[in-house]
C-alpha positions in Angstrom: 27.6 -156.8 141.4 31.1 -156.4 143.3 31.2 -157.1 147.3 34.7 -156.2 148.8 35.8 -155.4 152.1 37.3 -151.5 152.7 40.2 -151.0 155.3 37.6 -150.0 157.6 36.5 -153.8 157.6 33.0 -152.2 156.7 31.4 -154.5 153.5 30.7 -152.3 150.3 29.0 -152.6 147.2 30.6 -151.3 144.3 28.4 -149.8 141.5 28.8 -148.2 138.4 29.5 -144.4 138.3 27.3 -143.9 135.1 24.7 -146.1 136.6 24.6 -144.5 139.8 24.3 -141.2 138.4 21.3 -142.1 136.0 19.5 -143.4 139.1 20.2 -140.3 141.1 18.6 -138.1 138.2 15.5 -140.4 138.0 15.0 -139.9 141.7 15.8 -136.3 141.4 13.2 -135.8 138.2 10.6 -138.6 139.8 10.4 -135.6 142.6 9.7 -133.1 140.1 12.9 -131.9 139.3 13.9 -131.2 135.2 15.4 -133.1 133.7 18.5 -131.4 133.0 19.0 -129.8 136.5 18.6 -133.2 137.8 21.0 -134.4 136.1 23.6 -131.6 137.8 22.0 -132.5 141.0 23.1 -136.2 140.9 26.5 -134.8 139.2 27.0 -132.9 142.4 25.3 -135.3 144.9 27.5 -138.4 143.1 30.9 -136.3 143.7 30.9 -136.9 147.5 31.1 -140.5 146.9 33.2 -140.3 143.8 35.9 -138.3 145.4 36.0 -140.4 148.8 33.7 -137.2 150.9 30.8 -140.1 152.0 29.5 -137.8 154.9 28.2 -135.3 151.4 27.3 -138.1 149.3 24.5 -140.1 149.0 23.9 -140.9 152.4 22.6 -137.9 152.6 19.7 -138.5 149.7 17.1 -140.3 152.2 18.2 -138.1 155.1 18.6 -134.6 154.0 17.5 -133.9 150.0 14.2 -136.5 150.2 12.8 -135.0 153.1 13.1 -131.6 151.8 10.7 -132.3 149.1 8.6 -133.7 151.0 8.0 -130.9 153.8 8.2 -128.7 150.7 11.4 -126.9 152.2 12.5 -127.5 148.4 10.6 -126.3 145.5 11.6 -128.9 142.5 10.3 -125.8 139.7 11.5 -123.2 141.5 13.1 -121.1 138.9 15.8 -118.1 140.5 15.2 -114.9 139.9 17.7 -112.0 139.3 17.1 -109.3 141.8 20.3 -107.0 141.1 22.6 -107.0 137.9 25.3 -105.0 137.5 27.6 -107.2 135.1 30.5 -108.5 137.4 28.2 -109.1 140.2 24.5 -110.2 140.7 22.1 -110.8 143.6 19.2 -113.8 143.0 17.3 -115.2 145.1 16.5 -118.9 144.4 13.2 -119.1 145.3 14.3 -122.5 147.4 15.5 -124.4 144.4 17.3 -127.5 145.1 20.8 -126.2 146.2 22.8 -129.1 144.3 21.8 -127.8 141.0 21.4 -123.9 141.9 24.7 -123.5 143.1 26.0 -125.2 140.3 24.4 -122.6 138.2 25.2 -119.6 140.0 29.1 -120.8 139.6 28.3 -121.2 136.0 27.1 -117.6 135.9 30.0 -116.2 137.9 32.3 -118.0 135.7 30.1 -116.4 132.3 30.9 -112.7 134.6 34.3 -113.2 134.8 34.9 -114.0 131.4 33.6 -110.6 130.5 34.9 -108.1 133.1 37.8 -110.8 134.8 36.1 -111.1 137.7 32.1 -112.4 138.2 29.8 -112.4 141.8 26.5 -114.1 142.1 25.3 -113.8 145.8 22.3 -115.9 146.6 20.0 -116.2 149.4 16.7 -118.3 149.8 18.6 -120.8 149.1 18.8 -124.8 150.4 21.9 -127.5 151.0 24.7 -127.2 148.3 26.0 -130.8 149.1 29.7 -130.6 148.7 31.6 -127.2 148.4 34.3 -127.8 146.4 31.8 -129.7 143.3 30.9 -126.0 142.7 33.8 -124.5 143.1 35.9 -126.9 141.0 33.4 -125.7 138.0 35.7 -122.1 137.8 38.9 -124.3 137.7 37.8 -126.4 135.4 37.2 -123.3 133.0 41.0 -122.3 133.8 39.5 -119.7 136.9 39.8 -119.9 140.7 36.6 -120.2 142.1 35.1 -119.7 145.9 32.0 -120.8 147.2 31.3 -119.5 150.8 28.0 -121.0 152.1 26.4 -120.4 155.7 23.8 -122.6 157.0 20.7 -120.4 156.7 18.9 -120.4 160.3 20.9 -123.4 161.9 22.7 -122.9 164.9 25.0 -125.6 165.9 28.6 -123.8 167.0 28.9 -121.8 170.0 31.5 -118.6 169.9 34.6 -119.2 171.6 33.8 -118.6 175.5 30.0 -118.5 174.4 27.1 -120.5 176.4 24.9 -120.0 173.2 24.8 -121.7 169.9 24.7 -119.1 167.3 26.8 -120.5 163.8 26.6 -123.4 161.4 29.4 -125.0 160.1 29.6 -122.4 157.3 32.0 -123.8 154.6 34.2 -122.5 152.1 35.6 -123.8 148.8 38.2 -122.6 146.5 39.8 -124.0 143.8 42.0 -123.4 140.7 43.7 -125.3 138.3 46.8 -126.9 139.2 48.2 -130.5 137.9 46.7 -131.9 134.9 43.5 -134.0 136.0 44.2 -132.6 139.7 42.9 -129.5 140.1 43.3 -127.5 144.0 40.3 -127.9 145.7 40.2 -126.5 149.2 37.0 -127.6 150.6 36.5 -127.0 154.5 33.8 -126.8 157.2 35.1 -123.9 159.5 34.3 -126.1 162.3 36.6 -128.8 162.8 34.8 -131.1 161.1 31.0 -130.9 159.1 28.1 -132.4 160.4 28.2 -135.4 158.3 31.4 -136.9 159.9 29.8 -136.2 162.9 26.5 -138.3 161.7 28.1 -141.0 159.9 30.1 -142.0 163.2 26.6 -142.6 165.0 25.3 -144.3 162.2 28.0 -146.7 162.0 28.0 -146.9 166.2 31.7 -145.4 165.9 33.3 -142.6 168.8 34.9 -140.0 167.4 38.4 -138.5 168.4 38.2 -135.7 170.9 38.2 -132.0 169.8 35.0 -132.6 167.4 32.5 -132.0 169.9 32.4 -130.5 173.3 29.4 -130.8 176.1 27.6 -127.4 177.7 31.3 -126.7 179.8 33.6 -127.5 177.0 34.5 -130.6 178.1 35.5 -133.3 175.5 32.8 -135.7 174.2 33.4 -138.5 172.2 29.6 -140.3 171.5 28.9 -138.9 168.2 25.4 -139.5 169.2 25.3 -136.9 171.5 25.1 -134.0 168.7 21.7 -134.8 167.4 20.6 -135.3 171.0 21.4 -131.5 171.7 23.8 -132.7 174.2 26.9 -131.6 172.4 28.5 -128.7 170.3 30.9 -128.4 167.2 33.9 -127.0 167.9 35.9 -124.8 165.8 39.0 -125.2 163.7 41.5 -124.5 166.1 40.4 -126.3 169.0 40.8 -124.4 172.0 41.3 -120.5 172.5 44.9 -120.9 173.8 45.2 -123.1 170.2 43.4 -120.5 167.9 39.4 -121.2 167.7 39.5 -117.9 167.3 40.9 -118.2 164.0 38.1 -120.8 163.0 35.7 -118.7 164.5 36.5 -115.9 162.5 36.7 -117.7 159.3 33.1 -118.7 160.0 32.4 -115.4 160.4 33.9 -114.6 157.3 31.6 -117.3 155.5 28.5 -115.3 157.2 29.2 -112.0 156.5 30.0 -112.7 152.4 27.4 -115.3 152.1 24.2 -114.0 154.0 24.5 -110.3 155.3 25.6 -109.7 151.7 23.0 -111.5 150.2 19.7 -111.0 152.9 19.7 -114.2 153.7 19.0 -115.5 157.4 21.9 -114.7 159.9 22.7 -117.5 162.6 23.3 -114.9 165.3 20.1 -113.1 164.9 18.2 -112.5 168.2 16.3 -115.8 167.8 19.5 -117.3 169.0 19.5 -115.8 172.2 16.2 -117.5 173.2 15.6 -121.1 174.5 18.1 -123.1 176.3 21.7 -122.5 174.3 21.2 -125.8 172.4 21.9 -126.5 169.0 18.7 -125.1 167.5 17.3 -123.8 164.1 16.6 -124.9 160.8 19.1 -124.8 157.9 16.1 -122.8 155.3 17.2 -119.8 153.6 20.8 -120.7 153.2 22.9 -117.7 152.0 25.9 -117.9 149.7 28.5 -116.6 147.2 29.7 -117.9 144.1 32.8 -116.0 142.9 35.2 -116.7 139.5 38.2 -114.8 139.2 39.7 -115.1 135.4 43.5 -114.8 136.0 43.9 -114.0 132.0 42.6 -110.8 132.5 45.4 -109.7 134.5 48.1 -111.4 132.9 48.4 -113.8 130.2 46.2 -117.2 130.8 49.3 -119.4 129.5 51.9 -118.1 132.0 49.2 -118.4 135.2 48.3 -121.9 134.3 52.3 -122.7 134.1 52.7 -120.8 137.6 50.2 -123.0 139.0 51.5 -125.8 137.6 54.9 -124.9 138.5 53.3 -124.3 142.1 51.6 -127.2 143.1 54.7 -129.6 141.0 57.2 -128.1 143.5 54.6 -129.2 146.8 55.0 -132.6 144.9 58.5 -132.7 145.0 59.2 -132.0 148.5 60.8 -134.8 150.1 58.1 -136.8 152.5 59.3 -137.0 156.1 58.1 -140.6 156.1 58.7 -142.9 153.6 55.2 -144.2 153.8 53.9 -141.0 153.0 53.6 -138.5 150.2 53.1 -134.5 149.9 49.6 -133.3 148.0 47.8 -130.6 148.1 44.4 -130.4 148.4 42.4 -132.5 145.6 45.0 -134.5 144.3 43.7 -137.9 146.3 39.8 -136.7 145.4 40.8 -136.9 141.8 42.7 -139.7 142.2 39.9 -141.2 143.8 37.4 -140.2 141.5 39.7 -141.4 138.4 39.8 -145.1 139.8 35.8 -144.9 140.4 35.3 -143.9 137.4 36.8 -147.2 136.1 36.1 -149.5 138.7 32.6 -148.6 140.2 31.8 -146.5 143.0 32.5 -148.3 146.5 28.6 -147.7 148.8 28.6 -149.5 152.2 26.4 -152.0 152.1 23.8 -150.8 154.4 23.5 -147.7 152.4 23.0 -149.8 149.1 20.0 -151.9 150.5 18.8 -148.4 151.6 19.5 -146.8 148.0 17.5 -150.4 146.8 15.0 -150.3 149.3 13.8 -146.5 148.2 13.5 -147.8 144.9 16.6 -145.5 143.6 18.8 -148.8 142.8 18.0 -152.1 141.2 19.0 -154.7 143.8 21.2 -155.8 140.8 22.3 -153.0 140.1 26.1 -152.9 140.5 29.7 -153.3 138.8 30.6 -157.0 137.0 
């Protein structure tokens, strides 16, 4: 086991990626998830820590996923059912399957459909939290395709419409991935709010203030105490910030995700009648999530070799852009995540010391489990 101090001064423990993956897969299997799907779920969850998206990684194991099992809000042996199958597109009832593997299988199905039809779309309802949307979208990129994942937050309501007094929508994440330069796919993975809830809760766990612009109180004034969010006293803000600076853009993207993921599939919709009840504070739970998995096979429209050459030229040209400052470099979304993943597969995945101790306490990791 190796201890180190990251730039933010918090101590970390390096854990071998394969050991970490095996331990998490065993944890899910112990909860009743079939072994192959437990392995996929572990890959999806570890992807967060592997790529540096820690807010969607192993910190969520005890805070989000294990409680789903404990409360029976996820069915470990669920078998999703296809309700409609038209070849290029399908509607699926996930039946409360663990979203970490169910979203991966949905994207794999979309990719298979795209190979036959040029495009594949799988619309899913009755789903559970799927983790990093980028992990699932990247499965299409690995197949030489363009992939899109959009997910609502079921019945969870934590963000208000611009100018509104009531929470109506969730963070509604969206991810698009495509082949780019070798080993460095393009991966846009974003919430339509300024930040996802995981960033807020990570700051609260560490006792750190957050920047102005992430949260607002009932009157719309900035909130810098992340604990105010889970206390119900603050709301996430949309991309764009204020109405004057483009909040309608983030809000509009959130509604696009709601349409594509929930209205299309028949999942729970955030702005439902229940959203009008209560005192306007964030409320509801992320049950009956809807998501859409879309894959596009460019080789059916033009030469696949020409498409891949065009993506290399596009993203290679971006990397060649001169930086504004000498200590900065122009990179596209997904580049740094790929760099971190490659390094951490070699040297180990850094886990916050407190998180490592928590996983040891849960019996997920052994106290001696780590990189030499």
